PDB file of N, CA, C and O in Angstrom:
ATOM      1  N   MET A   1    -102.984-110.621  10.503  1.00  0.00           N
ATOM      2  CA  MET A   1    -103.464-109.313  10.130  1.00  0.00           C
ATOM      3  C   MET A   1    -104.090-108.646  11.350  1.00  0.00           C
ATOM      4  O   MET A   1    -104.839-109.279  12.094  1.00  0.00           O
ATOM      5  N   LEU A   2    -103.786-107.387  11.549  1.00  0.00           N
ATOM      6  CA  LEU A   2    -104.340-106.636  12.651  1.00  0.00           C
ATOM      7  C   LEU A   2    -105.685-106.055  12.261  1.00  0.00           C
ATOM      8  O   LEU A   2    -105.882-105.642  11.118  1.00  0.00           O
ATOM      9  N   SER A   3    -106.607-106.022  13.205  1.00  0.00           N
ATOM     10  CA  SER A   3    -107.888-105.399  12.909  1.00  0.00           C
ATOM     11  C   SER A   3    -108.026-104.144  13.745  1.00  0.00           C
ATOM     12  O   SER A   3    -107.786-104.155  14.952  1.00  0.00           O
ATOM     13  N   SER A   4    -108.414-103.065  13.092  1.00  0.00           N
ATOM     14  CA  SER A   4    -108.576-101.801  13.771  1.00  0.00           C
ATOM     15  C   SER A   4    -109.857-101.840  14.587  1.00  0.00           C
ATOM     16  O   SER A   4    -110.910-102.218  14.073  1.00  0.00           O
ATOM     17  N   ILE A   5    -109.775-101.447  15.870  1.00  0.00           N
ATOM     18  CA  ILE A   5    -110.981-101.445  16.687  1.00  0.00           C
ATOM     19  C   ILE A   5    -111.468-100.033  16.968  1.00  0.00           C
ATOM     20  O   ILE A   5    -112.585 -99.849  17.452  1.00  0.00           O
ATOM     21  N   LYS A   6    -110.645 -99.033  16.673  1.00  0.00           N
ATOM     22  CA  LYS A   6    -111.072 -97.665  16.880  1.00  0.00           C
ATOM     23  C   LYS A   6    -110.232 -96.762  16.006  1.00  0.00           C
ATOM     24  O   LYS A   6    -109.020 -96.947  15.893  1.00  0.00           O
ATOM     25  N   SER A   7    -110.859 -95.800  15.396  1.00  0.00           N
ATOM     26  CA  SER A   7    -110.113 -94.873  14.562  1.00  0.00           C
ATOM     27  C   SER A   7    -110.702 -93.488  14.727  1.00  0.00           C
ATOM     28  O   SER A   7    -111.918 -93.317  14.650  1.00  0.00           O
ATOM     29  N   GLN A   8    -109.864 -92.509  14.952  1.00  0.00           N
ATOM     30  CA  GLN A   8    -110.279 -91.127  15.059  1.00  0.00           C
ATOM     31  C   GLN A   8    -109.310 -90.303  14.243  1.00  0.00           C
ATOM     32  O   GLN A   8    -108.278 -90.805  13.797  1.00  0.00           O
ATOM     33  N   SER A   9    -109.643 -89.025  14.045  1.00  0.00           N
ATOM     34  CA  SER A   9    -108.706 -88.187  13.319  1.00  0.00           C
ATOM     35  C   SER A   9    -107.403 -88.065  14.104  1.00  0.00           C
ATOM     36  O   SER A   9    -106.324 -88.032  13.513  1.00  0.00           O
ATOM     37  N   LYS A  10    -107.498 -87.999  15.430  1.00  0.00           N
ATOM     38  CA  LYS A  10    -106.305 -87.967  16.270  1.00  0.00           C
ATOM     39  C   LYS A  10    -106.647 -88.591  17.611  1.00  0.00           C
ATOM     40  O   LYS A  10    -107.571 -88.148  18.292  1.00  0.00           O
ATOM     41  N   LEU A  11    -105.915 -89.596  17.978  1.00  0.00           N
ATOM     42  CA  LEU A  11    -106.098 -90.251  19.275  1.00  0.00           C
ATOM     43  C   LEU A  11    -104.808 -90.063  20.047  1.00  0.00           C
ATOM     44  O   LEU A  11    -103.737 -90.468  19.594  1.00  0.00           O
ATOM     45  N   PHE A  12    -104.911 -89.458  21.198  1.00  0.00           N
ATOM     46  CA  PHE A  12    -103.726 -89.189  21.987  1.00  0.00           C
ATOM     47  C   PHE A  12    -103.366 -90.373  22.871  1.00  0.00           C
ATOM     48  O   PHE A  12    -104.241 -91.126  23.301  1.00  0.00           O
ATOM     49  N   LEU A  13    -102.085 -90.532  23.138  1.00  0.00           N
ATOM     50  CA  LEU A  13    -101.600 -91.634  23.953  1.00  0.00           C
ATOM     51  C   LEU A  13    -102.288 -91.656  25.314  1.00  0.00           C
ATOM     52  O   LEU A  13    -102.639 -92.724  25.817  1.00  0.00           O
ATOM     53  N   GLU A  14    -102.480 -90.488  25.909  1.00  0.00           N
ATOM     54  CA  GLU A  14    -103.130 -90.417  27.221  1.00  0.00           C
ATOM     55  C   GLU A  14    -104.529 -91.033  27.166  1.00  0.00           C
ATOM     56  O   GLU A  14    -104.948 -91.704  28.109  1.00  0.00           O
ATOM     57  N   ASP A  15    -105.254 -90.808  26.065  1.00  0.00           N
ATOM     58  CA  ASP A  15    -106.594 -91.383  25.899  1.00  0.00           C
ATOM     59  C   ASP A  15    -106.514 -92.909  25.804  1.00  0.00           C
ATOM     60  O   ASP A  15    -107.312 -93.617  26.418  1.00  0.00           O
ATOM     61  N   PHE A  16    -105.554 -93.404  25.038  1.00  0.00           N
ATOM     62  CA  PHE A  16    -105.382 -94.843  24.891  1.00  0.00           C
ATOM     63  C   PHE A  16    -105.075 -95.495  26.244  1.00  0.00           C
ATOM     64  O   PHE A  16    -105.629 -96.546  26.568  1.00  0.00           O
ATOM     65  N   LEU A  17    -104.205 -94.879  27.020  1.00  0.00           N
ATOM     66  CA  LEU A  17    -103.808 -95.457  28.296  1.00  0.00           C
ATOM     67  C   LEU A  17    -104.952 -95.482  29.311  1.00  0.00           C
ATOM     68  O   LEU A  17    -104.896 -96.235  30.283  1.00  0.00           O
ATOM     69  N   GLN A  18    -105.976 -94.677  29.098  1.00  0.00           N
ATOM     70  CA  GLN A  18    -107.130 -94.655  29.990  1.00  0.00           C
ATOM     71  C   GLN A  18    -108.163 -95.733  29.645  1.00  0.00           C
ATOM     72  O   GLN A  18    -109.058 -96.012  30.443  1.00  0.00           O
ATOM     73  N   LEU A  19    -108.042 -96.335  28.463  1.00  0.00           N
ATOM     74  CA  LEU A  19    -109.004 -97.349  28.042  1.00  0.00           C
ATOM     75  C   LEU A  19    -108.827 -98.639  28.840  1.00  0.00           C
ATOM     76  O   LEU A  19    -107.739 -98.930  29.336  1.00  0.00           O
ATOM     77  N   LEU A  20    -109.901 -99.399  28.957  1.00  0.00           N
ATOM     78  CA  LEU A  20    -109.846-100.684  29.643  1.00  0.00           C
ATOM     79  C   LEU A  20    -109.036-101.690  28.823  1.00  0.00           C
ATOM     80  O   LEU A  20    -108.959-101.584  27.599  1.00  0.00           O
ATOM     81  N   GLU A  21    -108.441-102.654  29.500  1.00  0.00           N
ATOM     82  CA  GLU A  21    -107.702-103.724  28.823  1.00  0.00           C
ATOM     83  C   GLU A  21    -108.657-104.529  27.946  1.00  0.00           C
ATOM     84  O   GLU A  21    -109.831-104.689  28.280  1.00  0.00           O
ATOM     85  N   THR A  22    -108.152-105.031  26.830  1.00  0.00           N
ATOM     86  CA  THR A  22    -108.942-105.877  25.940  1.00  0.00           C
ATOM     87  C   THR A  22    -108.277-107.239  25.842  1.00  0.00           C
ATOM     88  O   THR A  22    -107.098-107.388  26.162  1.00  0.00           O
ATOM     89  N   LYS A  23    -109.032-108.221  25.401  1.00  0.00           N
ATOM     90  CA  LYS A  23    -108.491-109.555  25.147  1.00  0.00           C
ATOM     91  C   LYS A  23    -108.903-109.940  23.743  1.00  0.00           C
ATOM     92  O   LYS A  23    -110.101-110.029  23.474  1.00  0.00           O
ATOM     93  N   PRO A  24    -107.975-110.171  22.837  1.00  0.00           N
ATOM     94  CA  PRO A  24    -106.532-110.014  23.036  1.00  0.00           C
ATOM     95  C   PRO A  24    -106.155-108.552  23.259  1.00  0.00           C
ATOM     96  O   PRO A  24    -106.960-107.649  23.033  1.00  0.00           O
ATOM     97  N   ALA A  25    -104.940-108.337  23.696  1.00  0.00           N
ATOM     98  CA  ALA A  25    -104.453-106.997  24.031  1.00  0.00           C
ATOM     99  C   ALA A  25    -104.526-106.071  22.823  1.00  0.00           C
ATOM    100  O   ALA A  25    -104.510-106.517  21.676  1.00  0.00           O
ATOM    101  N   SER A  26    -104.604-104.786  23.102  1.00  0.00           N
ATOM    102  CA  SER A  26    -104.638-103.782  22.037  1.00  0.00           C
ATOM    103  C   SER A  26    -103.315-103.035  21.988  1.00  0.00           C
ATOM    104  O   SER A  26    -102.571-102.979  22.967  1.00  0.00           O
ATOM    105  N   GLU A  27    -103.044-102.463  20.819  1.00  0.00           N
ATOM    106  CA  GLU A  27    -101.825-101.688  20.579  1.00  0.00           C
ATOM    107  C   GLU A  27    -102.193-100.324  20.045  1.00  0.00           C
ATOM    108  O   GLU A  27    -103.142-100.180  19.275  1.00  0.00           O
ATOM    109  N   TYR A  28    -101.443 -99.332  20.456  1.00  0.00           N
ATOM    110  CA  TYR A  28    -101.599 -97.963  19.969  1.00  0.00           C
ATOM    111  C   TYR A  28    -100.555 -97.765  18.875  1.00  0.00           C
ATOM    112  O   TYR A  28     -99.356 -97.877  19.129  1.00  0.00           O
ATOM    113  N   ILE A  29    -101.010 -97.470  17.657  1.00  0.00           N
ATOM    114  CA  ILE A  29    -100.096 -97.385  16.522  1.00  0.00           C
ATOM    115  C   ILE A  29    -100.284 -96.076  15.765  1.00  0.00           C
ATOM    116  O   ILE A  29    -101.411 -95.642  15.525  1.00  0.00           O
ATOM    117  N   ALA A  30     -99.190 -95.464  15.398  1.00  0.00           N
ATOM    118  CA  ALA A  30     -99.162 -94.305  14.504  1.00  0.00           C
ATOM    119  C   ALA A  30     -99.943 -93.102  15.030  1.00  0.00           C
ATOM    120  O   ALA A  30    -100.383 -92.262  14.246  1.00  0.00           O
ATOM    121  N   GLY A  31    -100.114 -93.013  16.320  1.00  0.00           N
ATOM    122  CA  GLY A  31    -100.727 -91.834  16.896  1.00  0.00           C
ATOM    123  C   GLY A  31    -102.197 -91.641  16.605  1.00  0.00           C
ATOM    124  O   GLY A  31    -102.745 -90.588  16.932  1.00  0.00           O
ATOM    125  N   SER A  32    -102.854 -92.611  16.005  1.00  0.00           N
ATOM    126  CA  SER A  32    -104.262 -92.385  15.699  1.00  0.00           C
ATOM    127  C   SER A  32    -105.126 -93.631  15.694  1.00  0.00           C
ATOM    128  O   SER A  32    -106.345 -93.519  15.563  1.00  0.00           O
ATOM    129  N   LYS A  33    -104.543 -94.816  15.834  1.00  0.00           N
ATOM    130  CA  LYS A  33    -105.341 -96.033  15.715  1.00  0.00           C
ATOM    131  C   LYS A  33    -105.020 -97.014  16.833  1.00  0.00           C
ATOM    132  O   LYS A  33    -103.909 -97.055  17.362  1.00  0.00           O
ATOM    133  N   ILE A  34    -106.021 -97.793  17.167  1.00  0.00           N
ATOM    134  CA  ILE A  34    -105.852 -98.876  18.125  1.00  0.00           C
ATOM    135  C   ILE A  34    -106.160-100.175  17.389  1.00  0.00           C
ATOM    136  O   ILE A  34    -107.190-100.305  16.727  1.00  0.00           O
ATOM    137  N   TYR A  35    -105.257-101.120  17.518  1.00  0.00           N
ATOM    138  CA  TYR A  35    -105.432-102.423  16.876  1.00  0.00           C
ATOM    139  C   TYR A  35    -105.439-103.503  17.943  1.00  0.00           C
ATOM    140  O   TYR A  35    -104.689-103.431  18.916  1.00  0.00           O
ATOM    141  N   GLN A  36    -106.288-104.500  17.757  1.00  0.00           N
ATOM    142  CA  GLN A  36    -106.214-105.669  18.625  1.00  0.00           C
ATOM    143  C   GLN A  36    -105.167-106.595  18.058  1.00  0.00           C
ATOM    144  O   GLN A  36    -105.183-106.921  16.871  1.00  0.00           O
ATOM    145  N   LYS A  37    -104.246-107.021  18.922  1.00  0.00           N
ATOM    146  CA  LYS A  37    -103.186-107.915  18.486  1.00  0.00           C
ATOM    147  C   LYS A  37    -103.777-109.287  18.172  1.00  0.00           C
ATOM    148  O   LYS A  37    -104.622-109.783  18.917  1.00  0.00           O
ATOM    149  N   PRO A  38    -103.343-109.894  17.089  1.00  0.00           N
ATOM    150  CA  PRO A  38    -103.833-111.245  16.790  1.00  0.00           C
ATOM    151  C   PRO A  38    -103.199-112.266  17.728  1.00  0.00           C
ATOM    152  O   PRO A  38    -102.128-112.025  18.285  1.00  0.00           O
ATOM    153  N   MET A  39    -103.853-113.386  17.896  1.00  0.00           N
ATOM    154  CA  MET A  39    -103.290-114.456  18.703  1.00  0.00           C
ATOM    155  C   MET A  39    -102.068-115.017  17.964  1.00  0.00           C
ATOM    156  O   MET A  39    -102.122-115.210  16.749  1.00  0.00           O
ATOM    157  N   PRO A  40    -100.970-115.281  18.679  1.00  0.00           N
ATOM    158  CA  PRO A  40     -99.771-115.795  18.032  1.00  0.00           C
ATOM    159  C   PRO A  40     -99.995-117.186  17.419  1.00  0.00           C
ATOM    160  O   PRO A  40    -100.767-117.995  17.934  1.00  0.00           O
ATOM    161  N   GLN A  41     -99.310-117.430  16.328  1.00  0.00           N
ATOM    162  CA  GLN A  41     -99.374-118.715  15.636  1.00  0.00           C
ATOM    163  C   GLN A  41     -98.023-119.428  15.787  1.00  0.00           C
ATOM    164  O   GLN A  41     -97.122-118.923  16.457  1.00  0.00           O
ATOM    165  N   GLY A  42     -97.893-120.580  15.175  1.00  0.00           N
ATOM    166  CA  GLY A  42     -96.674-121.379  15.278  1.00  0.00           C
ATOM    167  C   GLY A  42     -95.420-120.655  14.846  1.00  0.00           C
ATOM    168  O   GLY A  42     -94.385-120.756  15.505  1.00  0.00           O
ATOM    169  N   LYS A  43     -95.499-119.921  13.739  1.00  0.00           N
ATOM    170  CA  LYS A  43     -94.318-119.205  13.231  1.00  0.00           C
ATOM    171  C   LYS A  43     -93.842-118.173  14.264  1.00  0.00           C
ATOM    172  O   LYS A  43     -92.642-117.983  14.459  1.00  0.00           O
ATOM    173  N   HIS A  44     -94.787-117.523  14.909  1.00  0.00           N
ATOM    174  CA  HIS A  44     -94.460-116.552  15.958  1.00  0.00           C
ATOM    175  C   HIS A  44     -93.635-117.222  17.062  1.00  0.00           C
ATOM    176  O   HIS A  44     -92.624-116.677  17.504  1.00  0.00           O
ATOM    177  N   SER A  45     -94.066-118.393  17.499  1.00  0.00           N
ATOM    178  CA  SER A  45     -93.375-119.107  18.570  1.00  0.00           C
ATOM    179  C   SER A  45     -91.961-119.504  18.169  1.00  0.00           C
ATOM    180  O   SER A  45     -91.037-119.419  18.978  1.00  0.00           O
ATOM    181  N   ILE A  46     -91.789-119.935  16.932  1.00  0.00           N
ATOM    182  CA  ILE A  46     -90.457-120.325  16.446  1.00  0.00           C
ATOM    183  C   ILE A  46     -89.522-119.118  16.429  1.00  0.00           C
ATOM    184  O   ILE A  46     -88.393-119.192  16.913  1.00  0.00           O
ATOM    185  N   ILE A  47     -89.998-118.015  15.873  1.00  0.00           N
ATOM    186  CA  ILE A  47     -89.178-116.792  15.807  1.00  0.00           C
ATOM    187  C   ILE A  47     -88.880-116.285  17.210  1.00  0.00           C
ATOM    188  O   ILE A  47     -87.746-115.909  17.506  1.00  0.00           O
ATOM    189  N   GLN A  48     -89.881-116.271  18.069  1.00  0.00           N
ATOM    190  CA  GLN A  48     -89.702-115.801  19.431  1.00  0.00           C
ATOM    191  C   GLN A  48     -88.651-116.643  20.171  1.00  0.00           C
ATOM    192  O   GLN A  48     -87.784-116.095  20.853  1.00  0.00           O
ATOM    193  N   GLY A  49     -88.729-117.951  20.036  1.00  0.00           N
ATOM    194  CA  GLY A  49     -87.762-118.829  20.696  1.00  0.00           C
ATOM    195  C   GLY A  49     -86.341-118.611  20.202  1.00  0.00           C
ATOM    196  O   GLY A  49     -85.401-118.573  20.996  1.00  0.00           O
ATOM    197  N   SER A  50     -86.187-118.469  18.896  1.00  0.00           N
ATOM    198  CA  SER A  50     -84.856-118.238  18.320  1.00  0.00           C
ATOM    199  C   SER A  50     -84.280-116.899  18.768  1.00  0.00           C
ATOM    200  O   SER A  50     -83.106-116.811  19.128  1.00  0.00           O
ATOM    201  N   LEU A  51     -85.103-115.869  18.744  1.00  0.00           N
ATOM    202  CA  LEU A  51     -84.645-114.542  19.137  1.00  0.00           C
ATOM    203  C   LEU A  51     -84.304-114.509  20.631  1.00  0.00           C
ATOM    204  O   LEU A  51     -83.289-113.935  21.027  1.00  0.00           O
ATOM    205  N   LEU A  52     -85.141-115.115  21.441  1.00  0.00           N
ATOM    206  CA  LEU A  52     -84.907-115.183  22.877  1.00  0.00           C
ATOM    207  C   LEU A  52     -83.572-115.861  23.177  1.00  0.00           C
ATOM    208  O   LEU A  52     -82.786-115.358  23.980  1.00  0.00           O
ATOM    209  N   THR A  53     -83.318-116.987  22.542  1.00  0.00           N
ATOM    210  CA  THR A  53     -82.072-117.727  22.744  1.00  0.00           C
ATOM    211  C   THR A  53     -80.865-116.893  22.328  1.00  0.00           C
ATOM    212  O   THR A  53     -79.871-116.830  23.052  1.00  0.00           O
ATOM    213  N   ALA A  54     -80.948-116.253  21.163  1.00  0.00           N
ATOM    214  CA  ALA A  54     -79.824-115.450  20.669  1.00  0.00           C
ATOM    215  C   ALA A  54     -79.533-114.272  21.600  1.00  0.00           C
ATOM    216  O   ALA A  54     -78.374-113.999  21.909  1.00  0.00           O
ATOM    217  N   ILE A  55     -80.559-113.589  22.038  1.00  0.00           N
ATOM    218  CA  ILE A  55     -80.364-112.445  22.945  1.00  0.00           C
ATOM    219  C   ILE A  55     -79.735-112.903  24.247  1.00  0.00           C
ATOM    220  O   ILE A  55     -78.791-112.279  24.731  1.00  0.00           O
ATOM    221  N   ASN A  56     -80.242-113.980  24.817  1.00  0.00           N
ATOM    222  CA  ASN A  56     -79.716-114.449  26.101  1.00  0.00           C
ATOM    223  C   ASN A  56     -78.301-115.008  25.987  1.00  0.00           C
ATOM    224  O   ASN A  56     -77.513-114.855  26.920  1.00  0.00           O
ATOM    225  N   GLN A  57     -77.954-115.652  24.872  1.00  0.00           N
ATOM    226  CA  GLN A  57     -76.593-116.166  24.693  1.00  0.00           C
ATOM    227  C   GLN A  57     -75.578-115.028  24.651  1.00  0.00           C
ATOM    228  O   GLN A  57     -74.451-115.176  25.123  1.00  0.00           O
ATOM    229  N   ILE A  58     -75.980-113.901  24.088  1.00  0.00           N
ATOM    230  CA  ILE A  58     -75.069-112.756  23.991  1.00  0.00           C
ATOM    231  C   ILE A  58     -75.106-111.895  25.253  1.00  0.00           C
ATOM    232  O   ILE A  58     -74.061-111.496  25.766  1.00  0.00           O
ATOM    233  N   GLY A  59     -76.285-111.615  25.742  1.00  0.00           N
ATOM    234  CA  GLY A  59     -76.434-110.647  26.821  1.00  0.00           C
ATOM    235  C   GLY A  59     -76.235-111.145  28.224  1.00  0.00           C
ATOM    236  O   GLY A  59     -75.735-110.399  29.066  1.00  0.00           O
ATOM    237  N   GLN A  60     -76.606-112.378  28.514  1.00  0.00           N
ATOM    238  CA  GLN A  60     -76.520-112.858  29.896  1.00  0.00           C
ATOM    239  C   GLN A  60     -75.093-113.068  30.406  1.00  0.00           C
ATOM    240  O   GLN A  60     -74.808-112.688  31.542  1.00  0.00           O
ATOM    241  N   PRO A  61     -74.184-113.655  29.623  1.00  0.00           N
ATOM    242  CA  PRO A  61     -72.827-113.859  30.162  1.00  0.00           C
ATOM    243  C   PRO A  61     -72.146-112.558  30.598  1.00  0.00           C
ATOM    244  O   PRO A  61     -71.370-112.547  31.553  1.00  0.00           O
ATOM    245  N   GLN A  62     -72.438-111.480  29.900  1.00  0.00           N
ATOM    246  CA  GLN A  62     -71.830-110.186  30.241  1.00  0.00           C
ATOM    247  C   GLN A  62     -72.719-109.375  31.185  1.00  0.00           C
ATOM    248  O   GLN A  62     -72.390-108.242  31.536  1.00  0.00           O
ATOM    249  N   GLN A  63     -73.835-109.956  31.589  1.00  0.00           N
ATOM    250  CA  GLN A  63     -74.817-109.309  32.456  1.00  0.00           C
ATOM    251  C   GLN A  63     -75.275-107.965  31.889  1.00  0.00           C
ATOM    252  O   GLN A  63     -75.444-106.986  32.617  1.00  0.00           O
ATOM    253  N   LEU A  64     -75.471-107.948  30.565  1.00  0.00           N
ATOM    254  CA  LEU A  64     -75.934-106.737  29.889  1.00  0.00           C
ATOM    255  C   LEU A  64     -77.451-106.704  29.744  1.00  0.00           C
ATOM    256  O   LEU A  64     -78.083-105.661  29.911  1.00  0.00           O
ATOM    257  N   LEU A  65     -78.020-107.859  29.431  1.00  0.00           N
ATOM    258  CA  LEU A  65     -79.459-107.914  29.194  1.00  0.00           C
ATOM    259  C   LEU A  65     -79.964-109.335  29.306  1.00  0.00           C
ATOM    260  O   LEU A  65     -79.201-110.301  29.295  1.00  0.00           O
ATOM    261  N   CYS A  66     -81.287-109.429  29.417  1.00  0.00           N
ATOM    262  CA  CYS A  66     -81.939-110.723  29.496  1.00  0.00           C
ATOM    263  C   CYS A  66     -83.301-110.590  28.820  1.00  0.00           C
ATOM    264  O   CYS A  66     -84.046-109.652  29.103  1.00  0.00           O
ATOM    265  N   ALA A  67     -83.624-111.513  27.937  1.00  0.00           N
ATOM    266  CA  ALA A  67     -84.897-111.484  27.223  1.00  0.00           C
ATOM    267  C   ALA A  67     -85.936-112.302  27.978  1.00  0.00           C
ATOM    268  O   ALA A  67     -85.646-113.401  28.452  1.00  0.00           O
ATOM    269  N   PHE A  68     -87.135-111.769  28.086  1.00  0.00           N
ATOM    270  CA  PHE A  68     -88.237-112.447  28.755  1.00  0.00           C
ATOM    271  C   PHE A  68     -89.362-112.667  27.749  1.00  0.00           C
ATOM    272  O   PHE A  68     -89.869-111.698  27.184  1.00  0.00           O
ATOM    273  N   PRO A  69     -89.766-113.916  27.508  1.00  0.00           N
ATOM    274  CA  PRO A  69     -90.862-114.143  26.553  1.00  0.00           C
ATOM    275  C   PRO A  69     -92.200-113.702  27.152  1.00  0.00           C
ATOM    276  O   PRO A  69     -92.479-113.939  28.327  1.00  0.00           O
ATOM    277  N   GLU A  70     -93.008-113.066  26.331  1.00  0.00           N
ATOM    278  CA  GLU A  70     -94.367-112.646  26.692  1.00  0.00           C
ATOM    279  C   GLU A  70     -94.420-111.701  27.879  1.00  0.00           C
ATOM    280  O   GLU A  70     -95.457-111.602  28.534  1.00  0.00           O
ATOM    281  N   PHE A  71     -93.340-111.009  28.170  1.00  0.00           N
ATOM    282  CA  PHE A  71     -93.329-110.021  29.246  1.00  0.00           C
ATOM    283  C   PHE A  71     -93.931-108.743  28.692  1.00  0.00           C
ATOM    284  O   PHE A  71     -93.494-108.244  27.655  1.00  0.00           O
ATOM    285  N   ARG A  72     -94.917-108.221  29.366  1.00  0.00           N
ATOM    286  CA  ARG A  72     -95.620-107.039  28.875  1.00  0.00           C
ATOM    287  C   ARG A  72     -95.232-105.831  29.704  1.00  0.00           C
ATOM    288  O   ARG A  72     -95.216-105.883  30.934  1.00  0.00           O
ATOM    289  N   LEU A  73     -94.921-104.745  29.018  1.00  0.00           N
ATOM    290  CA  LEU A  73     -94.501-103.525  29.683  1.00  0.00           C
ATOM    291  C   LEU A  73     -95.186-102.341  29.033  1.00  0.00           C
ATOM    292  O   LEU A  73     -95.184-102.200  27.810  1.00  0.00           O
ATOM    293  N   THR A  74     -95.768-101.500  29.854  1.00  0.00           N
ATOM    294  CA  THR A  74     -96.371-100.275  29.349  1.00  0.00           C
ATOM    295  C   THR A  74     -95.499 -99.127  29.812  1.00  0.00           C
ATOM    296  O   THR A  74     -95.203 -99.004  31.000  1.00  0.00           O
ATOM    297  N   THR A  75     -95.086 -98.287  28.878  1.00  0.00           N
ATOM    298  CA  THR A  75     -94.243 -97.153  29.221  1.00  0.00           C
ATOM    299  C   THR A  75     -94.979 -95.869  28.899  1.00  0.00           C
ATOM    300  O   THR A  75     -95.857 -95.839  28.037  1.00  0.00           O
ATOM    301  N   ARG A  76     -94.622 -94.845  29.577  1.00  0.00           N
ATOM    302  CA  ARG A  76     -95.167 -93.502  29.312  1.00  0.00           C
ATOM    303  C   ARG A  76     -93.966 -92.625  28.952  1.00  0.00           C
ATOM    304  O   ARG A  76     -93.117 -92.337  29.795  1.00  0.00           O
ATOM    305  N   TRP A  77     -93.913 -92.217  27.719  1.00  0.00           N
ATOM    306  CA  TRP A  77     -92.808 -91.400  27.240  1.00  0.00           C
ATOM    307  C   TRP A  77     -93.074 -89.938  27.579  1.00  0.00           C
ATOM    308  O   TRP A  77     -94.171 -89.424  27.357  1.00  0.00           O
ATOM    309  N   MET A  78     -92.085 -89.297  28.102  1.00  0.00           N
ATOM    310  CA  MET A  78     -92.202 -87.888  28.450  1.00  0.00           C
ATOM    311  C   MET A  78     -92.132 -87.036  27.187  1.00  0.00           C
ATOM    312  O   MET A  78     -91.315 -87.290  26.302  1.00  0.00           O
ATOM    313  N   GLY A  79     -92.970 -86.051  27.109  1.00  0.00           N
ATOM    314  CA  GLY A  79     -92.938 -85.124  25.975  1.00  0.00           C
ATOM    315  C   GLY A  79     -93.624 -85.624  24.726  1.00  0.00           C
ATOM    316  O   GLY A  79     -93.531 -84.987  23.677  1.00  0.00           O
ATOM    317  N   VAL A  80     -94.314 -86.751  24.811  1.00  0.00           N
ATOM    318  CA  VAL A  80     -95.001 -87.274  23.615  1.00  0.00           C
ATOM    319  C   VAL A  80     -96.473 -87.013  23.738  1.00  0.00           C
ATOM    320  O   VAL A  80     -97.240 -87.370  22.844  1.00  0.00           O
TER     321      VAL A  80
END
C-alpha cells in the first residue's frame, strides 16, 4: 500500500521535480499527490524476474530493447 506524503489541491510536476530525494523513493501520481514507494517484497521480485526474462528473450536477439532491473529514470515531458 502506498502512503501519501503530501497532498495539495494541485501539485505541478515542476514542483515535484524540485523536491529533495526521499528514501524510499517518492512518486508523483495523478497530478496532485506524492507517494512514497513501498519497499519491494518477494512477490515483486518474482514478477520482476519473470518480466525481465521475457522482455530480454524477445527484445535482445533483434536488438530492439533490453530490460534493466531497478534502473531509475526521471523524464521531463514537454507540454505537461
